C-alpha positions in Angstrom: 265.9 33.3 99.7 267.0 33.9 103.3 269.6 31.1 103.4 271.0 31.6 99.9 271.3 28.6 97.6 270.4 25.3 99.2 269.9 21.7 98.1 266.5 20.4 98.9 264.3 17.4 98.0 261.0 18.8 96.7 258.0 17.3 95.0 254.7 18.4 93.6 251.7 16.8 91.9 249.3 17.7 89.3 245.6 17.6 90.1 242.4 17.3 88.0 238.7 16.9 88.4 237.9 13.8 90.5 236.6 10.6 88.9 233.6 8.7 90.2 235.6 6.8 92.9 237.2 9.8 94.3 234.4 12.3 94.1 232.4 11.1 97.1 235.6 11.4 99.2 237.0 14.6 97.7 234.7 16.5 95.4 237.1 19.1 94.3 240.2 17.3 92.9 242.3 14.2 92.6 245.9 13.6 91.6 246.6 12.9 88.0 247.6 9.2 87.7 249.8 8.2 84.8 249.6 4.4 84.2 251.5 3.7 81.0 255.1 4.2 79.9 254.1 6.4 77.0 252.3 8.7 79.4 255.4 8.8 81.6 257.6 9.7 78.7 255.3 12.4 77.5 255.1 14.0 80.9 258.9 14.0 81.2 259.9 15.0 77.7 257.1 16.6 75.8 256.4 20.3 75.3 254.2 21.8 78.1 251.1 22.0 75.9 251.4 18.3 75.0 252.2 17.1 78.5 249.3 19.0 80.1 246.9 17.0 77.9 247.5 14.3 80.5 245.8 16.4 83.1 242.6 14.3 83.3 241.0 12.0 85.8 241.9 8.3 85.9 239.3 6.4 83.9 236.4 5.1 86.0 236.9 1.5 87.1 240.7 1.7 87.3 240.8 2.8 91.0 239.6 0.7 93.9 238.8 2.0 97.3 240.4 -0.6 99.7 239.8 1.1 103.0 237.2 3.4 104.5 236.8 5.1 107.8 238.9 7.2 110.1 242.6 6.6 110.1 244.6 7.0 113.3 248.4 7.3 113.2 250.2 5.1 115.7 251.3 6.8 118.9 
């Protein structure tokens, strides 16, 4: 570490195979989406082997595409 110990806000996300809604947009992967409190608790507190069982696509039908096309950021 060039600067020594620092405080930084970092994040990461777990990916998995895409579900039917995501596959046409991104055929390689999608973020894992946890939708229930028991899943959140498992991810935050369980042993790694148990938590990684949550690494699966969101069930088909639970994700809606609400916009399509090219996005342009405001100037």
